[in-house]
Residue, then its C-alpha position, 0 to 999 in steps of 0.5 A: x037685415x035679414x030676409x025675414x026683416x026685409x019681409x016683415x018691413x014690406x008687408x010680404x012673404x019672404x018667398x015673395x021677397x026672395x022672388x023678387x030679389x032673384x028676378x023671377x017673372x011671377x013677381x009683377x014689376x011694381x012689387x019687384x021695383x018696391x022690394x030692390x029699392x028697399x033692399x037698396x035702402x036698407x043695404x040688404x045682401x043675401x047670405x051667400x054661403x047660407x043659400x049655397x048650403x041650402x041649395x047645395x050650389x057654390x053661388x058663383x058663375x065662370x069665365x074662362x079666357x085663354x091666354x091668346x085672347x087675355x088682351x080681350x080683357x082691356x077692350x071696352x067691349x069685353x069690359x061693358x059685358x063683364x060689367x053687366x053680367x056682374x051687376x046681375x050676379x050681385x044682385x042675386x048673390x052670385x060670385x064670379x070667377x074669372x080664370x086665364x089659362x093657357x090655350x092647350x089647358x082650356x078644355x082641362x079647365x072647364x073639365x075641372x070647374x065641373x069636377x070641383x063644382x067650383x060654379x054653377x054655371x059658365x058663359x062662353x065668350x067669342x064662339x068660333x064657328x065651329x066651337x069645341x066648348x059648346x059640345x063639351x059643356x053639353x057633355x058635362x052637363x054644366x049649365x052655360x050660356x053662350x054670348x054669340x052663336x057658333x053656326x057649324x053647331x046643330x045642337x041645341x044650346x043656350x045663347x044670347x046673340x046680337x042680330x049681326x046680319x040684320x044689323x050689317x044688312x041695314x047698314x049696307x042698304x043706309x050706304x047704297x041709298x046714299x049712293x055709295x057702290x064700293x063699300x069696303x068691309x074692316x071686320x073682326x077675324x072670320x073664324x069668329x061667328x059674328x064677323x062671318x055674319x057680318x060680311x055675309x050681310x054685306x055680300x047679301x045686300x049688294x047682290x040684291x042692289x045689283x051690285x058687285x062685291x069687290x074682294x079687295x074691300x075686305x079685310x080681317x083682324x083683330x079689332x084695334x085702332x091700328x087695323x082700322x088705321x092700316x087698312x084704311x090707309x091701304x085703300x086710300x092708296x087704290x086707283x078706285x078706293x072705297x067711298x065708304x067703310x064698315x067696321x066692326x067695333x068702334x076701336x077699328x073706326x077710330x083708326x080708320x077715321x085717323x087715316x082719312x084725317x092724315x090723308x087730307x080728306x073729310x070723313x062724312x064727306x069724302x069717306x062715309x064710315x059706319x061702325x058697330x058697337x058704339x054704346x060703350x061705357x067707357x068710350x063715347x061716340x061723340x057728347x052732343x050729337x053721334x061722331x060716328x053713324x052706327x049699329x048700336x046695341x048694348x053690350x052692358x045689356x047683352x051681359x045682363x041678359x046673358x047672366x039672367x038667362x044663366x041663373x034661370x037656366x041654373x035655378x029652373x034646370x030643364x031640356x029646353x034651351x033658351x035663345x035670344x036675338x038682341x036687335x041692333x038700332x042704327x043711329x046716324x052721326x056726322x060720319x056719312x054722307x051722300x056718295x062723292x061724284x068722282x070724274 
């Protein structure tokens, strides 16, 4: 079935059907849902080659991953984000170009994509505080959206980011309300913007409540299960260990829980744990009741939103940069409780 046949079936113009399929906001939700359902029922697929020829576009979006961080591709967080972007590309007739390149060739890879016209735009992953990719892409004029932000970049650019500061400040206040004062943070690498914001939120919340930050309770590293386990095990040997821990990933939180169990302690009673990123397609936070208390923001939804924003930038152009904060919910699970009384 082609676009003309689908339009005749629905009794709508080809322009309306095309705009509904491509997510244009001027098409009302009821019409969009009707068009999408008919497209599914009749297995309609836009002719990518024809659309590319008509628009002069490649009908592809690029994702460049340096070799030093390629392990992130097996991380459920990356998988969920890519799944969200892929759903959006497919729905709009775009392909995904995923390239793994040597770190020293990363700049060249972006320049080659632009020079060859291989893609119509790119999504930037894991921004650092002062990320060279943003001024590079602005210089090239290649449309892009950053998943996250780079605090040291002052020039406007397109980004979608969870409000990490707000999420971790809320989590810290939740623990303070439960009577916890010695709160640890097992963070991601703090040259990454999200990790910087999370640590700053902890510091700010403690300061506002008149509590002192113990820097011996601050850890950072690749967000692995081993990081959580080893940091928690080290802290439990302290003369005055923390009563609560914030972690930047549920994978890290699983390691924290293992260390607590090995010490003969009970998570939620002896040590409270709050994690982030628990809403993952392939890693459930409990079945009937959440195991971990968590600051929750759907990574897959962030992928969809970043892709939608990029396709809109490609379609409409313009100098105004698009930005969007995604707020996290606080989900209370079994991993938190009142601070234990210690003699």
